[in-house]
N, C-alpha and C positions, 0 to 999 in steps of 0.2 A: 264859659269854658270852650276853648277852640278844639276842633277835631284835628288830630294828626293825620296827615295824608299818608296812606299806606303805599308802599311800593312792592312790586312783584317782580320776580326774576323772569327772564325770557322763557326759561323752561316751564315755569308755572303757567305763564300766559299761553304757551304752545299747548300744554296739556289741557288747559281749560278750553281752548278752542277745539281741541280734539274731541272733547265730550260732545260738542255740537256737530262737528263735521264728520267724525268717524262713528260715534256711538249713538247718533241721532237723538240726543237729549234736546229738549226745547231750551230756548235761552233762559226762560224762567226757572226751569228745573235745575239747569247747570249753575246758574248764578246763585240760587238759594243753597244748593248743596256745597258750593265753594265759599259762600259768604262774601261774594263780590257783587258789585252793582251790575245790573243787566246791561246798561249802556257801555260800561267798560268791557264786558264780555263781547258785546256786539262789535266794538272797535277791534278787539283782539282777533276775532274770527275774520273780520273784513281784512285786517292787515295780513293774516296768515294766507288767506285766499289770494291776495294781491302778490305777496311774495312768491307763492307757488307759481304764479303766472310770470314771474321774472321781473316784477316791478320792485325796484329798490326803494324802501321807505325813507322818508325824511327823518323819522324818529329812529330809535334803536331797533334794529332788525330782530325778528323772532326766530326765523328759520336759520339753521346752521349755514346754509348756502349764502343767504343774504348777509349774515354776520361776517362771513369770510370776504364777501364783496365789499362791504363797508370798511373792513379793516384794510383791504388792499387799496381802496380809493383813498383812505386817509394816509396811508404810507406813500402813495404816489404824490399826493398833494404836498406832503412834507418834503419829499425828495425834490419836487419842482421848486419849492421855496428855497431849499438849500442851494440848488443849482443857480437860481436867480441871484442869490447873495454872492455866490462864488464868481459869477460873471461880472457883477458890479465891482467886487473887490479886485478882480484881475484887471478890469478896465482902469480902475483908479490907480493901481500900482503901475500899470503900463504908462499912464499919463504922467505920473510922478517921475518915473524913470526917464521918460522922453524929455521932460523939463530939465532934468539934471544934466543930460548930455548936450544941451544947447550951449 
C-alpha cells in the first residue's frame, strides 16, 4: 500500500514555523504536536527565515510579502511574453503589407 503525499497550505506552514520561531518550541515538539515530519518543519522554518530576509524562494512562497512578489513576477513574465508576441505579429503584418505594395 502506498502512502499518499500530504500537502499543507502556506498558512499552515507559516503557523508551524511560527511555533519554532516565535514560541520557542523545539523542532521535535512542534513536529510531533502538528503531526508533520521534522525535516519538513525544518524546511518551512528555513524558508520563512529566508523570505523575511527578502529572498524570493523557488518554490511557493509562505509569507504574504513574498507571495505578492511571486504573483507580480509571474504577471510581468506573462506581459513580457504577450509583448513579444505582439512585436512579432506587428513585424509580420508590416512585412506582408510591404510585399503587397511592391
